[in-house]
C-alpha positions in Angstrom: -77.8 -36.2 -1.8 -74.7 -35.2 0.6 -72.9 -31.9 -1.0 -69.5 -30.7 -0.4 -71.3 -27.9 1.7 -72.7 -30.6 3.9 -69.4 -32.3 4.2 -67.3 -29.2 5.2 -70.2 -28.4 7.7 -69.8 -31.8 9.1 -66.3 -31.1 9.4 -66.6 -28.0 10.9 -68.9 -29.5 13.5 -66.5 -32.1 14.0 -63.7 -29.8 15.0 -65.7 -27.5 17.3 -66.3 -24.7 14.6 -69.5 -23.2 13.5 -71.3 -24.3 10.6 -72.1 -22.0 7.7 -75.3 -21.1 5.8 -73.6 -20.4 2.5 -70.9 -22.6 0.8 -67.7 -21.3 1.6 -64.0 -22.9 1.8 -62.3 -23.6 5.1 -60.7 -20.5 6.6 -57.1 -20.3 7.9 -58.5 -20.9 11.4 -60.6 -23.9 10.4 -57.7 -25.2 8.5 -55.7 -24.8 11.7 -58.3 -26.6 13.9 -58.4 -29.4 11.5 -54.6 -29.8 11.7 -54.9 -29.9 15.4 -57.7 -32.6 15.3 -55.6 -34.4 12.8 -52.7 -33.9 15.4 -50.3 -32.4 12.6 -48.1 -30.8 14.5 -45.6 -28.6 12.1 -48.6 -26.4 10.8 -50.0 -25.3 14.1 -47.9 -21.9 13.5 -50.3 -19.0 13.0 -48.2 -18.0 10.2 -48.3 -21.4 8.3 -49.8 -20.7 4.8 -53.5 -22.4 4.2 -51.4 -24.2 1.0 -49.3 -25.8 3.3 -52.0 -26.9 6.0 -54.0 -28.5 3.0 -51.0 -30.4 1.9 -50.3 -31.5 5.5 -53.8 -32.6 5.7 -53.9 -34.5 2.7 -50.9 -36.3 3.7 -52.3 -37.2 7.4 -55.4 -38.8 6.0 -53.6 -40.8 3.5 -54.6 -39.2 0.1 -50.8 -38.8 -1.0 -47.5 -40.3 0.5 -45.6 -36.7 0.8 -46.2 -33.1 1.1 -44.3 -32.7 -2.1 -46.9 -34.5 -4.1 -50.0 -33.0 -2.6 -51.9 -30.6 -4.3 -52.5 -27.2 -2.3 -55.6 -25.9 -3.7 -59.1 -26.4 -2.3 -60.2 -30.0 -1.4 -62.7 -32.0 -3.7 -65.4 -34.0 -2.6 -63.7 -37.2 -2.4 -60.9 -35.4 -0.3 -63.6 -34.1 1.8 -65.3 -37.5 2.4 -61.8 -38.9 3.7 -61.1 -35.8 5.8 -64.5 -36.3 7.4 -63.9 -40.2 7.7 -60.4 -39.5 9.3 -61.9 -37.4 12.0 -65.1 -39.7 12.6 -67.7 -37.4 11.2 -70.6 -38.9 9.3 -71.9 -36.2 6.9 -75.5 -35.5 6.6 -77.8 -34.1 3.6 -78.8 -30.4 4.6 -76.4 -29.9 7.5 -77.0 -26.3 8.4 -76.3 -24.4 11.5 -78.8 -24.2 14.3 -80.7 -20.9 14.3 -79.4 -18.4 16.8 -82.7 -17.3 18.0 
């Protein structure tokens, strides 16, 4: 079974970021890279809030029609699946980082 952690790691790999061994929400830098991958141009400002970036991502992948109606909290599993599909990533179960040694 593919978990939220697996999907997030698939997305991280798809946007050129490092996969994580432990479950963790996206960092501000990862959200910024995801915005760039989705060609969201009005959130590339380094001081843009993570909440605003999450809203714009939800709009960009078609989860909501406008930022005003978009939630600004962490992504749910169905939302992560939609994001992965939007960037062309097929998450796999047990998607862990490659060992560094």
